[in-house]
C-alpha angles and dihedrals in degrees: 000000000000089000091049092049091047092049093048091050090051092048090050092050093049099040107039100062090072092056089053095045131100087276092053099115094053090043094050092043094052093044092049092049092049090050092049090050090051090052090048090051090054089049090054090049089055091050091049090050090055090044090055091062093052094042097053091044088055089052092048091048093041089230105165097187092051090045092053093048094048090049089057091047090052093050090053093048092044091050092052090048092053093049091049092047093050097048094039088057092045094050092042090055090047090053090046095056093045091049093045091048091053095046093046091051090048095050093044090052094050095042094049096038118113095343092300089145089057095047090049088060091048089055090057096270094266087179096063121201100012088184090067093046093052095044112027101022096048090049093049093044093054095043095047093041091059098036095047097040094047089044091051091049090050090050092051094048091044090051093050092047100045097039087067091050093045092048090054091048090051089061093046093048108035119197113275120201120175090342095309123114119224119196103217111163110236094352091157090056092050090048091053091046094051091045093051095045090051092049095045094049093050092044091054092047092051099038106037094096088062091077094066093035092055091047090052092046093055091048094047093046091051092047091052092047091048092053091049088055090049091055091049093050094048098038094126095055091044091051093048091050092044086236098152095107091049092048091046090052093047093047092044090051091051092046090049087062089053090051094046092051090045091054088053089051090048092052094048093042091051090057092045093047092048090055098042092048091049090045092051094047093048089052089065095061101028097080090045090056090052098045103030095081089060090050093051089047088058092243093124137021128241091262092057090048093052091044089051092050092050095043090049089049091051093049092044091048092049091048089046094053093120091049092056095040098039097109092047090048090051091052091045091050089055091049091049090051091051095048090045090052090048093053091046091050092050091048090049092051091049091047090050091061093048100044116125110257095029123120109293130204116215136173109272139198112294111265102021144066113227128205111205121186088327115180119177119199137188117250089261090058098257111144112245114165135012128192128170135175093000122140130197100212124213116263092012120124110220129190118204115202136174142127121299111276093023092119104259094140090043088054089056090048090052091051090048089054098239099104107086101181114095141030141261133068137286111203114207124181112253112262094009116144121222130192125192118202113192127199090261109040122211121235121183117231108262139068119352087236091060092041093057094041092052128156086024126067115274091228090062092072126060115233090230089057091051092050089050091052092046089055091049093054093047100257104105090142089072093060096090090049098062093114095043115115115221147133093265096186086063098036098053133057118248090252091054090047090053091051089052089050088057089047087056090054091049090054098046097038097204123199090233123031119191117194113195099193084311092158098039093114093055123089115251097260091049091046090051090049091052092051091048088050091052091048091050100042099034104037093152096047118103107229124206118179137187113206145141101210115102089214089073092070090075091064097049132068096204137037124207116187132197106225130182112264108175110294095353143038122260124209109230141160106274092210090065094073098277116136124191 
């Protein structure tokens, strides 16, 4: 019961925000219409159950007029049933896509808000494969939420409707055993109840392991798919290293986990299917066994017998809802757990950035970025870099040096406000724009125009201006390809990608430009040309570089070095005797 309550609370938390959102009136209207159609379908089932009595009595009595009339009645009821079924499905699918659209937009916004996606990875990425959770899990949650909830409502209404019918039929056809009649009020209802309880209990006992198995299957499938994507994205490095056998072994090992878990699902599903099929087949004959003695004793007609069998089947099916939907419920439970974990992971990442004592960003003095009692730590709490009372002054070109692993890139992440581990304050002038260029730039898949303009809109930059910038950075041959769609991180060499990263800076003209070994793949003359280009085209931009080449000193007015200070590295002025 605790698990059921916990699951229901989670479902309520995930599902209800949509019905309170800006799309709430359409959502509530569609849901209400679908519910009314479900109730109308149950009403038609009740009418067909009553029709069955009259129809089979007409057959028994060989009454042609009654037979003809009842055939017309059935056609009318069947036509209404078809119309309701078609439009209930149509409106349900309409509600599904609107709900999924809203949830997907919500999760994308939360996941990509304020570097939450990055902090989730720093925390160990407890919510693995967010791509699957936003695409597959949201889709499955919405579909199953509607199908199972509407199905449950239909089962409840069907039960309430047909219990009344079956109770009345129990009185008309008392239980006959060995020629003796026993007046047991509602014995057909009690028979259906006992039958359904027995089936539900055994189904749960047999099928309960499927919840964890389905959860594992979704996780393992996503993990395998993610590693396939990794191989595709790093195919050049794998080919150069002749790493195909190693990748094949790694992928085969991951897929073997998928197969092993699938075999476990197969085994458990086979047992569950064997029982549910047997249970369903027995349900066909069970009501006949109960009511047939009364028919042969001439207490009821053929129509009443057939009506009893159908009413019993409807009650038994309603009571056996969880038996029929168990596999779907198991899959949905796994989806709910994954979405719950995703929400918890997002909330944890957002909380991490807002925790007291973490690195704070505050408005600074106009024209400079200030580092005040800044202490950067590793995710495990180990101190890494300290910086205090250091200013990055406007217009000044600063070179940051230090040994590999000293925390230079982490320092840039702290200044950018995405590194949550540590303490102190980074003061940034209000309204100042910053751009970070890493050693390996990111380009979205799409047109070259959009890739260079990122993160801005492609329409914000004139194609002629882009061609001019491409010529300035030494890639004029890319000018005619601006509208070509491609995976540019795979199409271009790292040196060309770094030149495009600099083109991006020339277009956006940030107040502060941070280069994290952003020219390391260029030869020294090309690197020097790029720095001279930045100085010429961005004279008012404050430039901060990380680099290991001594030739970079000529293009910077100031040198800050990370030097060992006990267990961590301290950022100090290099011209004060500090050596990296």
